[in-house]
C-alpha positions as CSV (number, residue, x, y, z in Angstrom):
1,M,27.4,-17.2,69.5
2,F,24.6,-19.4,70.5
3,R,22.9,-19.9,73.9
4,T,20.9,-23.0,74.5
5,D,18.8,-23.8,77.6
6,V,17.4,-27.3,77.7
7,T,15.6,-29.0,80.6
8,L,15.9,-32.8,80.1
9,E,13.5,-33.5,82.9
10,Q,10.7,-32.3,80.7
11,Q,9.6,-33.9,77.5
12,T,9.1,-30.6,75.7
13,T,10.8,-27.3,76.4
14,L,11.0,-24.0,74.7
15,T,14.6,-22.9,73.9
16,K,16.0,-19.6,72.8
17,T,19.1,-19.8,70.6
18,G,21.1,-17.4,68.5
19,T,21.4,-13.6,68.4
20,P,18.7,-12.4,68.3
21,P,17.0,-15.3,70.1
22,I,14.9,-17.7,68.1
23,D,12.2,-19.8,69.8
24,V,12.8,-23.5,69.3
25,D,10.8,-26.5,70.5
26,V,13.0,-29.4,71.7
27,C,11.4,-32.8,72.3
28,V,13.1,-35.5,74.3
29,E,11.8,-39.0,74.1
30,N,8.4,-37.8,72.9
31,P,7.3,-39.9,69.9
32,L,3.9,-38.3,69.9
33,G,5.5,-34.9,69.2
34,M,7.3,-36.4,66.2
35,Y,4.1,-37.7,64.6
36,N,2.4,-34.4,65.4
37,T,5.1,-32.4,63.7
38,A,5.0,-34.7,60.6
39,L,1.2,-34.2,60.4
40,L,1.5,-30.4,60.6
41,K,4.3,-30.4,58.0
42,C,2.1,-32.3,55.6
43,Y,-0.7,-29.8,56.0
44,A,1.7,-26.9,55.5
45,D,3.1,-28.5,52.3
46,F,-0.4,-29.2,50.8
47,D,-1.0,-25.7,49.6
48,P,1.5,-22.8,49.3
49,R,-0.9,-20.5,51.1
50,V,-1.1,-22.5,54.3
51,R,2.3,-21.8,55.8
52,P,2.2,-17.9,55.4
53,L,-1.4,-17.8,56.7
54,M,-0.3,-19.7,59.8
55,M,2.7,-17.3,60.3
56,I,0.5,-14.2,59.9
57,V,-2.1,-15.4,62.4
58,K,0.5,-16.3,64.9
59,Y,2.2,-13.0,64.5
60,W,-1.1,-11.2,64.9
61,A,-1.9,-13.2,68.1
62,K,1.6,-12.4,69.5
63,Q,1.1,-8.6,68.8
64,R,-2.3,-8.8,70.6
65,S,-0.7,-10.7,73.6
66,I,-3.1,-13.6,73.2
67,K,-0.6,-16.3,72.3
68,D,0.4,-17.6,75.7
69,A,-1.2,-20.7,77.2
70,S,0.4,-19.9,80.6
71,N,-1.6,-16.7,80.6
72,A,-4.9,-18.4,80.0
73,T,-4.9,-17.6,76.3
74,L,-4.5,-19.9,73.3
75,S,-1.1,-21.3,72.5
76,S,0.7,-21.0,69.2
77,Y,-0.2,-24.6,68.4
78,C,-3.9,-23.9,68.9
79,Y,-3.8,-21.1,66.4
80,V,-2.1,-23.4,63.9
81,L,-5.0,-25.9,64.4
82,M,-7.5,-23.2,64.0
83,V,-6.0,-22.2,60.6
84,I,-6.0,-25.8,59.5
85,F,-9.6,-26.4,60.5
86,Y,-10.7,-23.2,58.8
87,L,-9.0,-24.2,55.6
88,Q,-10.7,-27.7,55.9
89,Q,-14.1,-26.0,56.2
90,I,-13.7,-24.0,53.0
91,G,-12.3,-26.8,50.9
92,I,-8.6,-26.0,50.7
93,L,-7.2,-28.7,53.0
94,P,-8.3,-32.3,53.3
95,C,-8.6,-34.3,56.6
96,L,-5.3,-36.3,56.6
97,Q,-6.7,-38.6,59.3
98,D,-9.8,-39.5,57.2
99,P,-10.1,-43.3,57.7
100,E,-10.7,-43.8,54.0
101,L,-7.5,-42.0,53.2
102,V,-5.5,-43.7,56.0
103,G,-6.5,-47.2,55.0
104,E,-4.1,-50.0,55.9
105,K,-1.0,-48.2,54.5
106,W,-0.9,-45.4,57.0
107,K,-2.4,-47.2,60.0
108,R,-0.2,-47.0,63.1
109,D,-0.3,-48.3,66.6
110,L,-1.5,-46.1,69.4
111,V,1.2,-43.8,70.8
112,E,0.6,-42.8,74.5
113,G,-3.0,-43.7,74.0
114,C,-3.4,-41.5,70.9
115,D,-4.3,-42.7,67.4
116,V,-1.5,-41.2,65.2
117,S,-2.7,-42.8,61.9
118,A,-2.6,-40.2,59.2
119,C,-1.6,-39.9,55.5
120,L,1.8,-38.1,55.4
121,D,2.2,-38.2,51.6
122,V,1.1,-34.9,50.1
123,D,0.7,-36.2,46.6
124,E,-1.4,-39.1,47.8
125,A,-3.5,-36.9,49.9
126,R,-4.0,-34.4,47.1
127,T,-5.2,-37.2,44.7
128,F,-7.6,-38.4,47.3
129,F,-8.9,-34.9,48.0
130,L,-9.5,-34.2,44.3
131,K,-11.4,-37.4,43.9
132,Q,-13.6,-36.5,46.8
133,K,-14.4,-33.2,45.1
134,G,-15.0,-34.9,41.8
135,M,-12.1,-33.0,40.1
136,V,-10.1,-36.0,38.9
137,E,-10.5,-36.7,35.2
138,D,-11.8,-40.1,34.0
139,D,-9.4,-42.5,32.1
140,D,-11.9,-42.7,29.2
141,D,-11.6,-39.0,28.4
142,D,-10.1,-38.1,25.1
143,D,-6.4,-37.3,25.2
144,D,-6.8,-34.1,23.2
145,E,-9.5,-33.0,25.5
146,K,-7.3,-33.7,28.5
147,K,-4.5,-31.7,27.1
148,G,-6.8,-28.8,26.4
149,K,-8.1,-28.8,30.0
150,K,-4.6,-29.0,31.3
151,K,-3.5,-26.0,29.3
152,K,-6.5,-24.0,30.5
153,K,-5.7,-25.0,34.1
154,K,-2.1,-24.0,33.8
155,K,-3.0,-20.6,32.3
156,K,-5.5,-20.0,35.1
157,K,-3.0,-21.1,37.7
158,K,-0.3,-18.8,36.5
159,K,-2.7,-15.9,36.6
160,K,-3.7,-16.7,40.1
161,E,-0.3,-17.6,41.5
162,K,0.7,-13.9,41.3
163,N,-1.9,-13.2,44.0
164,L,-1.0,-15.9,46.5
165,F,1.4,-13.9,48.6
166,L,-0.1,-10.4,48.3
167,S,0.0,-8.2,51.4
168,V,-2.8,-8.2,54.0
169,L,-4.0,-4.9,52.4
170,D,-4.6,-6.2,48.9
171,E,-8.0,-5.6,47.4
172,I,-10.7,-8.2,47.5
173,E,-12.4,-8.7,44.2
174,E,-16.2,-8.6,44.3
175,E,-16.5,-12.2,43.1
176,D,-14.2,-13.3,45.9
177,S,-15.8,-11.4,48.8
178,I,-17.7,-13.1,51.6
179,D,-21.3,-12.2,51.6
180,D,-22.8,-14.6,54.2
181,G,-21.9,-16.7,57.2
182,N,-21.3,-19.9,55.3
183,P,-17.6,-20.8,55.4
184,K,-17.9,-23.0,52.3
185,T,-17.9,-20.1,49.8
186,K,-16.3,-20.1,46.4
187,F,-14.0,-17.2,47.3
188,A,-11.4,-19.5,49.0
189,K,-10.5,-21.6,45.9
190,N,-8.3,-19.0,44.3
191,A,-8.1,-16.4,47.1
192,G,-4.8,-14.9,48.1
193,V,-3.3,-15.2,51.6
194,S,-4.8,-11.8,52.6
195,N,-8.3,-12.8,51.5
196,L,-7.9,-16.1,53.4
197,L,-6.8,-14.1,56.5
198,I,-10.0,-12.0,56.3
199,G,-12.0,-15.2,55.9
200,F,-10.3,-16.7,58.9
201,F,-11.4,-13.8,61.1
202,H,-14.9,-13.8,59.5
203,F,-15.3,-17.6,60.2
204,Y,-14.2,-17.4,63.9
205,H,-16.1,-14.2,64.6
206,H,-19.4,-14.7,62.7
207,T,-19.7,-18.5,62.0
208,F,-18.1,-20.5,64.7
209,N,-20.2,-21.2,67.8
210,Y,-17.9,-20.8,70.9
211,E,-20.6,-21.8,73.4
212,G,-21.2,-25.4,72.2
213,S,-18.6,-26.2,69.5
214,V,-15.0,-27.5,69.4
215,V,-12.5,-27.4,66.5
216,C,-11.5,-30.9,65.5
217,V,-8.8,-31.2,62.8
218,R,-8.9,-35.0,63.2
219,T,-12.4,-35.3,61.7
220,G,-12.4,-32.0,59.8
221,Q,-15.8,-31.3,61.4
222,I,-17.1,-29.2,64.2
223,M,-17.7,-31.3,67.3
224,N,-20.1,-30.7,70.2
225,K,-18.2,-29.4,73.2
226,N,-20.0,-31.8,75.6
227,D,-18.8,-34.8,73.5
228,Y,-15.2,-33.8,73.4
229,R,-13.2,-34.4,76.6
230,P,-15.8,-32.8,78.9
231,G,-14.7,-31.4,82.2
232,E,-11.1,-30.5,81.0
233,R,-9.8,-27.1,81.8
234,G,-10.5,-24.7,79.0
235,V,-8.9,-21.4,77.9
236,R,-10.2,-17.9,77.7
237,V,-11.3,-16.6,74.3
238,D,-11.9,-12.9,74.2
239,H,-14.1,-12.1,71.2
240,N,-13.0,-8.5,71.3
241,N,-9.6,-9.5,70.2
242,F,-11.0,-10.6,66.9
C-alpha cells in the first residue's frame, strides 16, 4: 500500500511513499530541476566511489541532525555539492560545466536565468578529463607498448577495485594517508570510499576557509564569498559537528 502527498501549487515538494516511507522529490513544471538532476547523475556515474560517498555523508548528516534547511542547517542537496566539490579538488571528478568541455555541442539556452550548459556524457567527460591530466596515450605510441600498459593498468585496477567499497573502518595505508592540509594529495587516486570519507572531513575541517570562501561546483574552484551572490541569506555551519 502506498501513500502519496503532492502539493501541485509548489514546483518541488517532498513526498513520502511506501511502507516504510521513502522520501521522494517530485518536480512539477520545473525544467531547471530536470537539468540539475541530469548533472548530478553524470557526476555520480563518473566514478563508482561517488554515489556511496554521497550516501554516507548524507546519512552522517541526518544522524547528526544537521541535514534540514528549514532548521538553518545544510540541505541534503548542499551535502551532495560539497562531496562533488571535494572530489573535484583532489582530482577524482572533472568540472562538467567547463566551457572547454561544453563547447557548442552541450551549449544550452538559459533556463529561469540560469546557465544549464554542461556535458552529460560520462565517456566524453572522462576522455576530456584524462587529456587534461595528461593521461591519454598518443596515437604514435607503439601498439605493443600500448597493450603492455593496458595490461598493467587492468591488473592494478583489479587489485584496487576490491577496496572501493570497504567499510568506514578500513585501515588507511601509510602511502594513502593525508599528511598535510593540501587537498590535492596522491591518496585520492586509488583510495577506497572510507579513505575518501576521512579526506572529506579533513578538507572541510582543516583546509576550507568558511569565513571568506564558497563552494562552486560550476567552476570547480573556491570562490570568494563577497563575489558570490552577496547579501543572500546564509546557513549555519557548526564546526563542532565535523
